[in-house]
N, C-alpha and C positions, 0 to 999 in steps of 0.2 A: 606111761615113757620110756619103759622097756622095751616096749616091743616096737614103739617107735625111732628109739635108738638102734635098735636092730635093722630096720631098715634103711635108716639113713646109712649105717655103714655097709650093709649090702650095695648099696648105691654110689658110693664114695668108692669099693671098692670096681665097680664098673667104670667109672668116670677115669679113672687111675689110668684104666688102659685104653682110655678110647681115642682116636685119632685124633690131632689137634687141630683147631680150625686155623683158617687163613689169618682170623684177625692176631693168632697166637706164633704163626709162624715167620720164619724172617724175612720181610718184604720192603716195601721203600714206607713203610707206614709205622715199623715196629722193629726194625734191626736193631743191634745193641749200638748204635751209633745215634747222634742226634737227626731228627728228621729235617731233611732239605727242602725246600716249597719254594717254588720258580718264584724268581727278583721280580714279577709283575705282582703280586704278592704282597701287601703291604704289613710288615711286619719285622720282627726283632728275632736274632737268633739264638732260640730255644727252641726246644722239645718238651713236653710233658706228656705223664704217663695217660694214657686215654679207656675208655671203656672198651671193652672186645668186640663191641658193634660199631666202633670209630669208622671214619674211614676220611680219606685225605679232603671232602669237605669239611669235615671237623677239624681237623689243622689248620688248617688256612683261617677258620673262625678264629680258634684261641692261641696259635702263636703270631710270631712279629717277629721283624727282621729289623737292624740297624740301619741308622738313613733315610728311612719311609717316615711319613707325616699322618699315618692314618690311625683309626681309632684306639687302634690296640698297642700303637707305640710306644704307649707310657706306662702299659704294663710291664710288673718289673720282671728280671728273669729267674726263671726254675731251677734250681738247681740239684733238687732233690730227685731221684728215681721214685718211680709206682706213688707220686704225690697228689694229690688233689688242690689245685691254688685254691687260696682263701676270698678271692677276687670273683668279677663276673664268670672268670673262663671255667671255676670249679659250681657252676648252677648243672644240674641235673646230670653231674656224675656222683655218682651214689658210692658204693663201697670205694676204696684206694685201688686204681687200676691195675689190672695183673702186665706190666708192659714195660720192655726196656727200650723205649724208644730216645731215651737220655745214654748216653753212653756213660759206664762208671771210669772215672780217672782219678781218684785218690778221694780221702774224707774232705766231706763238706761240710759246710754251717750255714744255716740261713735262720734269718730270721724275720718276724711278722707281725703285723699288730691288726686291731680292728675297734675302731670307736663307732658308739652308735647315740643320738640323742632325739627327745622328740619331743613334739609341742603338743600339749593335750588341750581338746577341747570337749570333756564328756560330762553328762549330766546326769544322775543318778535318782531315783524313786521306788519308795516300798509300801507295801500295805502291813506290816509285822503289827500285830499288837503290843501295845506297850508291854516293855519287862522291865523294872524297877529294879536296881541294885544298888546297897549306900556301902560305900566308900568311906571311913574317916570320916562318916558322919554326913557325909554329901551325897544327895541321891540325883540318879539320873538313869536316865532311859536306855539300858542297852541296845535298844532296835530301832534307835533313832540313828537315822544316817547323819555322817559326817557332812559338812559343808564343802564344798568344792568348786573349784574356777577354772577359768582356763589359763595355761602357764607351760612353761617348760618344765621337763621333768630332770633329774639327775642323767649326767652321761655317764655310759656304763663302756667297760673298756676290756679288749684282750692282748694277750703278747704270746706269740708263738715262738716256739724254736724247735726247729730240727736239725739232726745230725746223719751226713750219710755216712756209716761207720765202716760199711764194704760192699762190693755188688750186693743190689737185692736186699741190704739191712739198713732199715732205717730206724731210727729212734725219735719220737715226736713229745712235745712237751707243749699243756695251754696253761697258762698264767689266767686267770681273771684280775686285772688288777684295778679295777672296780665295780662293783655289781650293786643290784638293789638290795639284796638281803644281808651280802656282806660287804660294806664298805672298801673294808682293809684288801690288801692282794692276798688270795692264796690260789693255791694250784689247784687245777682242776683236773686232768689226765695227766700223763705219763705214761709210755708205751712204747715195747720193741714190735717192729712189724719186719717179718723176717721171708722174700720174696726168692731166695737165690740160698744154695748149699753154702754155709762155710768151709766145708771140707770138698774136694775138687774130686770127684769120685761119681761116675759116672749114673750109677743107679739113683744115688741121690742127686744128681743132676738130673735125670729123669721125671724124677717124682717132684723135685720142686718147680716144673714146668707147668704143672696143673693146681700145686697146693702153695697156700698161704699162712701163716700161723700169727698172729696176734697175742701177745702177752705183758698183762700188765695191770695198768689202773686207768680202766678207758670207759668211755661212751658204748654200751653196749649197742649190737646190732640188732635192734628187734624193731621190725618194720621198716619203711622207709620214710615216714615222714620226719624221722631225725634229721635226715638228710634235708630236709627243706624248711625247718626250722629257725628262727630269731635264737642265735646259741652267746646271750649275753651281747657283748660289744659287735659282734658281727652280725648283723641281721640282713646281709647280702643276697643269701639266699631263697631268704622269706618273700614271696611276692607281694604280702600283705605286714602288716603290723603285729598283729597279736599270734601267738602260736594258737594250738589246739586248747577248747575248753580243758578236755582232759590229755594232759602232756603227758605221753610217753618217753618218757626222756631218763637217764639216772648214770651213774660211774659207779663201775664195781670192780673189784681184783680177780682176776682170774683169766682165762686165755680162750681164744676161740681159734680153729681150726678151720680153712676156705676150703674148698675142690671146687675150678672152674675148666670148663673146656666146653667148646663148641655153641658157648651162648648160655651154657647152665651153669646153675650155680648152686652150691651144697655145702652150709655151714654148721659146726655143731661147737658149743661151748658150754664152759662149763666156768663158774664162779662165786664168790662166797657171799653172794645173798643179801648185801646189803652194799651202804655206798662209803663204809669204811672198814677196813680191815680190823676184825676186831677177833679176839681168842677167849673172851670171859663171856658165862655163860654158852657154856658148850651145848647143853641141852636144850635151848633154846633155837639154836641156830642148825643150821641144813644149807646146803648147796641149793644152789639155781644153776637151773640146765635151759639152755637156751640152744633153739633151733632156726634155720631159716634154709627156704627154698624157693628156686624162682631162674626165670627165662627173662635174656635182657638180648635186644637183634636189631639190628635196621636192614627195613627193606628197601631197597634202592639209596637213594640221594634225601629223599626228605621223610620219610615214614619209619618209625622208632617205637618198637611194644616191649614193654616190659610186665613182669607177672610175678612179683612174690609173697610166700604166707611165712608169717613169722610166729615162732611158738615160745611161751617163759614160762618155768613153776618154780616154785620153791614150796615144801612143805612146812616149815619153820623158820622162822625170821624174829628178831627182836622189832627190827623195824625194817621194813621191805619198802623201799622208794620206788618202784617202776611207775607210780602216777603222780611222784612226789619231788622227785629227785632234782627238778630245775633248781637248784639253791641261790640262783641268778635274779628268780621273782617273775613276774608278771609285766607286762607292757600298759599295763590299765590301772594306774595306779587311785588309790583309795575307793573303788566303785564297791557298794553295797556294803561300807564297812563302818563301825559306829564311830563316837567321836574319839576316841581313846585310839584310834590308827593312828600308826606311823610306819614310814616307809617300808621301813626293815621287817618291824615285825609282821606287818600283814603284806607281806611281800608279792602273796597269791591272790591277791584281790581279780577278782574276774574267774578265776580259773573253779573248777573243780577236781577236789582229790578225793576218792572214794573211800580211803582209809583201810585200804586191805592190806595190811603193814605184817600181819602175822603170818598168812598163808595167800598164796595168788598163783593161780594158773592163768593166763592172758596168752588170746591168741589175736592177728591182724592180718589183713587180706589188702594186699596193695596195687591194683593196677593202673600203669601211665602208658597212656600214648600220646606221642609226639609227632606230630606233621606240617611241617615247616614251621613256622611261629606260633603255631597251636596248642597246647600243654593241656591236657586232661588228666586227672589224680584223683584217684580215690582211696578212703579208709576207712575197710568192714572190721570192728575191734570190736571184742567179748572178753571180757574179765570179771572171774569169780574166784572168791576168797572170803578172808574174813580178818579182825582184828582181834587183837587182845582180849581174851574174856569171851569173846564172842563163841557159842557149839555151832552155828551154822554159817553154810556161806551166804554170801551175799552176792548178787551181780549187775554189775554195770554194761552196759551197751551205749558205745560210738559209733557214728556215721559220720563221717565227712566228702564231701565232694569240692573239687575246686577246679577250677578253668583259669589258664592264663593265655593272652596271644601278647607276640611281642611282634613289634612292626617297626620299620624306617630303617635304613641301614646300620648292618651291622645289628637290628635289634636292640637299639638303645634304650625304646620306650616298649612300654608294655601296659595294659591292662590284665585284672585281676578281679575273680569274685570267688566267693568260698561259702557255704551253707555246713554247718555243725551241730550236730543237735549230739543228746549225752544223757540217756533217765536210767536211774537202778535208786536200791534201799539204803537210806540214809543209816538204818540201822534193820537189825532184822525182824523181818515180821511188818515194818511199815509201808506204806503203798509206797509206787513208785514217784520220784522226781524228775520233773525234765528241765532241762537248761537247752534252749535252741539261740545262735549265733549266726546272723547275717554280715557280712564283710564283703565290700566293694571298694575298689580302689585302683591306683596305677602309680607308674614310677618312671624315672628317667635318669639313664647314667651317663651321667657328664663325661667320667673315664672309666676304664673298665675297672678303676678302684673307686670311685665315688659314686652314690646312690643318692637320690631324691625320691621318697614316695609318700602318699595323700591315701588316707581310707578312713572310709566311713563304716560307722559299726552300731550292728544295733543287738541287744543280748537282752532276754528275757529267761526268768525264770518261772516254772509253772507249779503247781500241788506242794511248795514247800507249807510246811506246818508255821501257823499264826503266830506261833511263839519264836519261830526262825526268823532272823533280820532278813533273808531273802524272800519271806513271801510279798506274790506279786509284786518282787523285784524286778527292775531294768535298767539300764544305762545304754544311753548311744550319744551319737556325737562323731568328732571326725579326731583322726590323728594324723599329725606332718612329722615324718621321722628321716635323717639323716645319716648316712653308714659313710665311713670310711675304711678300707679293709684292704691289705699286700701283703 
């Protein structure tokens, strides 16, 4: 880790003196005033922050002007600088863009929300040997699956609050109003995003042309898959219904520093290593270190290529949650669970949590290719670590390939497919187990804020012990999901 950070620091220094790319300079796209688009474009009077690789064509797609009746005319105004919209306009925007296309004209407050609900049509089965358990004189088979039918799941909801505090300085907070695991309202994250110097001093202003700082309690930027997943009540960025089998998502307390220039990005971060800020048991806790580097650029009007690599490591933790931090829960309710399953307690049904909670070293590579309406996204991931009480490390591997094709005017309709495999050791010395999932589906945007989608899913569990309820397990069927986000 020390050598890696040395290389990272040197690269930061080189990028800090690199010439600014045209995407960062003052031009008709990203000057410090709102972008203006010709009146022939159906659009509202807004300008939003865009990736460095964005072009005027992208502006036309995600901005709208009052008085018109086009598809984007129903999209809400964006009041925040360097902001990623929660609706359709935020798809394929990864890190919050470093762009001042929206002028700062004083303090602003912006609210938003998202709501998601599914109709589930899944069936499951297994071949696990009976495992008899006696409780209060009643004996049951803990490996017998709960009976599930077809019907609606409970809705989930998010609430967003953003405040523009100064030029280039924004505070963001996300609240889960209702989640599968937590039915009560609770705050997911809150952080400060700094893209401009709070002091009007030329050296600092020059540095902040390239630098972004994020500090607080936030969704850590490990990999690119977390930008394309369902986040509790907001699933508008996920082309399908379920997230990955091994879902790398967590919130931690700390800070991240970004350097961006000429389409390149480098990031280094340090966090407390757990989903909550804790000061007890200091001998069992150590910081987590986070690094990410990549390249993102458009070639002409139709082709975009992005490639990133991320690394996350912590040497000691009471309960690290890199692969178990989604307290909202899985989209596949009660699959491969026994008769005592509840919506909240078994919130991660269908997912695999490797249990590397004491120490972990994980890396992931994410290629992304976009050509007109076609998107190809990959996830090559390796994680090594151990749980409390284990003396040796275990290794887990995950590979994901996803293809999405968006078509019709404004890309209102799309089809998608994803293949996801995971394998690793449940305990030290045990043979590897494997989980495979195939998903196909599609969606239709009624407006930029309303999406309905359909997914067919087939998941299989291979080589699990006969005493494990997942032995010979599989579930398959369909999911229908509706999303509103603004």
